[in-house]
Structures are given as C-alpha cells and as structure tokens.
N, C-alpha and C positions, 0 to 999 in steps of 0.2 A: 460568321467568323469573329473570333475574339480580337480585341484591340491589343496589340503587342505591348503597349505602354501599361495597360491595365494588368495584364498578366505579369509583367515585370514588377509592378508595384506590389502585387499580391505576393509574389515570390520573395521580394525584399522584406516585406512585413513578416512573413513566416520565418525567414532567416534570422531576423532580429529577435523574434520571439524565442526561437530555438537557442540563440546565443544567450539570452537571459536565463533560460531554463538550465543550460549547461553551467552557467556561472553559479546559480543557486545550488545546483547539485554538488559542485566543487566546494562551496562553502559548507554545505551539510557534511560532506565527507571529511573536511578538516575538523569540524566540531566532533564528529564521531571518533576520529583518531584521538582527540583529547580525552573523550569519555571512555573509550574502550578499555584502557588500563584499569579504570575505576570499577568497571563492570566485571573484569576478570578477577578482581580481588574480592569475590563474593565470600560470605561467611559459610561455614559448614552447615549452619542452621538453614540457610537458604537452600542449599543443595539437598538437605534432608527433607524439607517440605516439598520440593519438586519431586523427589524420589517417591514420596508417599502418594502423589497424585495418580489416580487411576485413569489411564488413558481411555478405557472403555466408557467411563462416566462422562469424560469430556466429549467423546465422539457422540454419545447418546444425546447430550445437551445440544450439540451442534446440529444433529439430525432433527431434533425437535424444532430448533430455531429455523432451520431450512424449510421444514414442512409447513411451518406457520406462515412463512413469507412466500410460499409458492404462488399464490394468486397475485401477489404484488409483483413478483418477477415477471409473470406472464403479461401483466399490464404495462410493463416497462420494456416492451420489445422482445420478450422471451429470454432475456438474460437471467440466469439464476443469481440470486443474491448470495454473496460470500458471507459466511458466519462472522459476526462481530464479537471479538473477545474483549472482555472488560479490562 
C-alpha cells in the first residue's frame, strides 16, 4: 500500500508543474497576439510564392523523409516520426 503523504507530495509536484506550464502557455499566447497582426500584413509576393508551391512535391518529400526514418521509429517504441519542416 502506498504512503498517503508520498502520493500527496507527488500530486502537489505535478500540480505545480502544470501551473508553470499553463503560465508559460499564457505568456506565449500573449506574444502571439502581438505578432499575429504583423503576420497578417504579408506581402503579395509572399502569397504568390506560397501559391506556386506544389502540394504533391511537398507530400512526396515528406513521404521520403518518413520512409527513411521508419527503422528509427520502430526502435523508439513503434511511434512514427513526424516529418520535420525546415
């Protein structure tokens, strides 16, 4: 049987950790609110470049990256690795 004081200590530590994570997420959200208007004011050139991007080429590159890391994913507990975008 577990010691009630040990369980309580573990729960309090987890609660404190979650509180810190919530605070950091709130700070990140505030920073994103400041940056979002700047991102919304993108140039037409940026939009044109994005429109020229061929989705099938991006998916093909992601598939190649995923196939190359398949053995690494199986050695990490069977979780597939998410493609990393530059």
